[in-house]
FITI-356295 format. One record per residue (C-alpha): residue number from 1; x, z, y; residue in one letter. Coordinates in Angstrom, 2 decimals, always signed. Example, Ala and Ser with C-alpha at 12.3 -4.5 7.8 and 13.67 -1.06 7.14 Angstrom:
REM FITI-356295
<site><n>1</n><east>+12.30</east><up>+7.80</up><north>-4.50</north><res>A</res></site>
<site><n>2</n><east>+13.67</east><up>+7.14</up><north>-1.06</north><res>S</res></site>
REM end
This chain:
REM FITI-356295
<site><n>1</n><east>-0.09</east><up>+0.03</up><north>+0.05</north><res>M</res></site>
<site><n>2</n><east>+2.77</east><up>+0.94</up><north>+2.36</north><res>A</res></site>
<site><n>3</n><east>+4.38</east><up>-2.67</up><north>+1.72</north><res>D</res></site>
<site><n>4</n><east>+0.94</east><up>-4.36</up><north>+2.48</north><res>T</res></site>
<site><n>5</n><east>+0.76</east><up>-2.39</up><north>+5.71</north><res>E</res></site>
<site><n>6</n><east>+4.24</east><up>-2.98</up><north>+6.76</north><res>T</res></site>
<site><n>7</n><east>+3.63</east><up>-6.82</up><north>+5.98</north><res>Q</res></site>
<site><n>8</n><east>+0.47</east><up>-6.80</up><north>+8.05</north><res>L</res></site>
<site><n>9</n><east>+2.18</east><up>-5.16</up><north>+10.84</north><res>R</res></site>
<site><n>10</n><east>+5.02</east><up>-7.97</up><north>+10.74</north><res>K</res></site>
<site><n>11</n><east>+2.29</east><up>-10.50</up><north>+10.46</north><res>D</res></site>
<site><n>12</n><east>+0.59</east><up>-9.11</up><north>+13.63</north><res>L</res></site>
<site><n>13</n><east>+3.84</east><up>-8.86</up><north>+15.53</north><res>D</res></site>
<site><n>14</n><east>+4.58</east><up>-12.37</up><north>+14.73</north><res>Q</res></site>
<site><n>15</n><east>+1.06</east><up>-13.59</up><north>+15.57</north><res>L</res></site>
<site><n>16</n><east>+1.55</east><up>-11.92</up><north>+18.88</north><res>R</res></site>
<site><n>17</n><east>+4.84</east><up>-13.64</up><north>+19.49</north><res>A</res></site>
<site><n>18</n><east>+3.33</east><up>-16.88</up><north>+18.53</north><res>D</res></site>
<site><n>19</n><east>+0.56</east><up>-16.40</up><north>+20.90</north><res>M</res></site>
<site><n>20</n><east>+2.50</east><up>-15.43</up><north>+23.86</north><res>A</res></site>
<site><n>21</n><east>+4.75</east><up>-18.57</up><north>+23.16</north><res>T</res></site>
<site><n>22</n><east>+1.37</east><up>-20.64</up><north>+23.02</north><res>V</res></site>
<site><n>23</n><east>+0.27</east><up>-18.92</up><north>+26.30</north><res>M</res></site>
<site><n>24</n><east>+3.32</east><up>-19.93</up><north>+27.99</north><res>Q</res></site>
<site><n>25</n><east>+3.21</east><up>-23.39</up><north>+26.77</north><res>D</res></site>
<site><n>26</n><east>-0.28</east><up>-23.76</up><north>+28.17</north><res>V</res></site>
<site><n>27</n><east>+0.83</east><up>-22.18</up><north>+31.45</north><res>R</res></site>
<site><n>28</n><east>+3.76</east><up>-24.53</up><north>+31.64</north><res>S</res></site>
<site><n>29</n><east>+1.66</east><up>-27.54</up><north>+31.03</north><res>L</res></site>
<site><n>30</n><east>-0.94</east><up>-26.54</up><north>+33.53</north><res>A</res></site>
<site><n>31</n><east>+1.74</east><up>-26.16</up><north>+36.16</north><res>E</res></site>
<site><n>32</n><east>+3.30</east><up>-29.49</up><north>+35.31</north><res>A</res></site>
<site><n>33</n><east>-0.15</east><up>-31.13</up><north>+35.52</north><res>R</res></site>
<site><n>34</n><east>-0.76</east><up>-29.32</up><north>+38.93</north><res>R</res></site>
<site><n>35</n><east>+2.54</east><up>-30.51</up><north>+40.16</north><res>D</res></site>
<site><n>36</n><east>+1.96</east><up>-34.25</up><north>+39.10</north><res>E</res></site>
<site><n>37</n><east>-1.56</east><up>-34.32</up><north>+40.61</north><res>T</res></site>
<site><n>38</n><east>-0.33</east><up>-32.61</up><north>+44.15</north><res>A</res></site>
<site><n>39</n><east>+2.47</east><up>-35.47</up><north>+43.97</north><res>S</res></site>
<site><n>40</n><east>-0.11</east><up>-38.16</up><north>+43.46</north><res>R</res></site>
<site><n>41</n><east>-2.50</east><up>-36.79</up><north>+46.09</north><res>A</res></site>
<site><n>42</n><east>+0.55</east><up>-36.67</up><north>+48.57</north><res>R</res></site>
<site><n>43</n><east>+1.38</east><up>-40.22</up><north>+47.70</north><res>A</res></site>
<site><n>44</n><east>-2.40</east><up>-41.48</up><north>+48.11</north><res>H</res></site>
<site><n>45</n><east>-2.55</east><up>-39.60</up><north>+51.46</north><res>A</res></site>
<site><n>46</n><east>+0.61</east><up>-41.29</up><north>+52.70</north><res>D</res></site>
<site><n>47</n><east>-0.66</east><up>-44.73</up><north>+51.56</north><res>R</res></site>
<site><n>48</n><east>-4.11</east><up>-43.89</up><north>+53.28</north><res>L</res></site>
<site><n>49</n><east>-2.29</east><up>-42.62</up><north>+56.57</north><res>G</res></site>
<site><n>50</n><east>-0.29</east><up>-45.82</up><north>+56.52</north><res>E</res></site>
<site><n>51</n><east>-3.37</east><up>-47.97</up><north>+56.36</north><res>S</res></site>
<site><n>52</n><east>-5.19</east><up>-45.84</up><north>+59.06</north><res>V</res></site>
<site><n>53</n><east>-2.12</east><up>-46.29</up><north>+61.44</north><res>R</res></site>
<site><n>54</n><east>-2.15</east><up>-50.16</up><north>+60.50</north><res>S</res></site>
<site><n>55</n><east>-5.85</east><up>-50.62</up><north>+61.42</north><res>Y</res></site>
<site><n>56</n><east>-5.26</east><up>-48.44</up><north>+64.56</north><res>G</res></site>
<site><n>57</n><east>-2.30</east><up>-50.61</up><north>+65.80</north><res>E</res></site>
<site><n>58</n><east>-4.62</east><up>-53.85</up><north>+65.10</north><res>R</res></site>
<site><n>59</n><east>-7.46</east><up>-52.19</up><north>+67.01</north><res>A</res></site>
<site><n>60</n><east>-5.28</east><up>-51.27</up><north>+70.04</north><res>E</res></site>
<site><n>61</n><east>-3.88</east><up>-54.68</up><north>+70.09</north><res>A</res></site>
<site><n>62</n><east>-7.40</east><up>-56.34</up><north>+69.89</north><res>Y</res></site>
<site><n>63</n><east>-8.70</east><up>-54.17</up><north>+72.58</north><res>G</res></site>
<site><n>64</n><east>-5.70</east><up>-54.99</up><north>+74.86</north><res>A</res></site>
<site><n>65</n><east>-6.28</east><up>-58.74</up><north>+74.32</north><res>S</res></site>
<site><n>66</n><east>-9.95</east><up>-58.34</up><north>+75.04</north><res>A</res></site>
<site><n>67</n><east>-9.23</east><up>-56.34</up><north>+78.24</north><res>A</res></site>
<site><n>68</n><east>-6.66</east><up>-58.91</up><north>+79.47</north><res>E</res></site>
<site><n>69</n><east>-9.20</east><up>-61.70</up><north>+78.62</north><res>S</res></site>
<site><n>70</n><east>-11.83</east><up>-59.92</up><north>+80.60</north><res>A</res></site>
<site><n>71</n><east>-9.58</east><up>-59.32</up><north>+83.48</north><res>G</res></site>
<site><n>72</n><east>-8.64</east><up>-63.02</up><north>+83.64</north><res>R</res></site>
<site><n>73</n><east>-12.38</east><up>-64.04</up><north>+83.37</north><res>R</res></site>
<site><n>74</n><east>-13.01</east><up>-61.76</up><north>+86.28</north><res>I</res></site>
<site><n>75</n><east>-10.13</east><up>-62.97</up><north>+88.27</north><res>E</res></site>
<site><n>76</n><east>-11.09</east><up>-66.71</up><north>+87.76</north><res>S</res></site>
<site><n>77</n><east>-14.95</east><up>-65.95</up><north>+88.72</north><res>N</res></site>
<site><n>78</n><east>-15.01</east><up>-62.99</up><north>+90.96</north><res>P</res></site>
<site><n>79</n><east>-18.45</east><up>-63.85</up><north>+92.39</north><res>F</res></site>
<site><n>80</n><east>-20.06</east><up>-64.26</up><north>+88.95</north><res>V</res></site>
<site><n>81</n><east>-18.41</east><up>-60.97</up><north>+87.82</north><res>S</res></site>
<site><n>82</n><east>-20.06</east><up>-59.06</up><north>+90.63</north><res>V</res></site>
<site><n>83</n><east>-23.42</east><up>-60.63</up><north>+90.15</north><res>L</res></site>
<site><n>84</n><east>-23.10</east><up>-59.90</up><north>+86.29</north><res>T</res></site>
<site><n>85</n><east>-22.22</east><up>-56.29</up><north>+86.96</north><res>A</res></site>
<site><n>86</n><east>-24.89</east><up>-55.75</up><north>+89.43</north><res>F</res></site>
<site><n>87</n><east>-27.51</east><up>-57.19</up><north>+87.10</north><res>G</res></site>
<site><n>88</n><east>-26.52</east><up>-55.03</up><north>+84.38</north><res>I</res></site>
<site><n>89</n><east>-26.57</east><up>-51.98</up><north>+86.70</north><res>G</res></site>
<site><n>90</n><east>-30.07</east><up>-52.91</up><north>+87.84</north><res>V</res></site>
<site><n>91</n><east>-31.24</east><up>-53.34</up><north>+84.26</north><res>V</res></site>
<site><n>92</n><east>-29.62</east><up>-50.15</up><north>+83.26</north><res>A</res></site>
<site><n>93</n><east>-31.37</east><up>-48.23</up><north>+86.18</north><res>G</res></site>
<site><n>94</n><east>-34.74</east><up>-49.56</up><north>+85.40</north><res>K</res></site>
<site><n>95</n><east>-34.28</east><up>-48.37</up><north>+81.77</north><res>L</res></site>
<site><n>96</n><east>-33.26</east><up>-44.99</up><north>+82.64</north><res>L</res></site>
<site><n>97</n><east>-36.04</east><up>-44.75</up><north>+85.39</north><res>D</res></site>
<site><n>98</n><east>-38.96</east><up>-45.80</up><north>+83.11</north><res>S</res></site>
<site><n>99</n><east>-37.95</east><up>-42.95</up><north>+80.64</north><res>R</res></site>
<site><n>100</n><east>-39.05</east><up>-40.25</up><north>+83.17</north><res>R</res></site>
REM end
């Protein structure tokens, strides 16, 4: 009976050691997966940031081009530009006034 009890204790101690090893392996795998996922997320965020910057630069260039084009049209037709601005102001005033 003493041999059986001793063997059972040894088996339980070995089982505890094996479980501790398994738990450490699971912890290591989880940490590796976390690091890999974080790395992928950072790379994706970097690519997304580059895309946003690119679109922002394009929008800025388009806006500057449109403003320059509008400036040239105003300079080439100042009278028409003043009349257009006046007409838009009158329409906007009527719309805002009718809402009261």
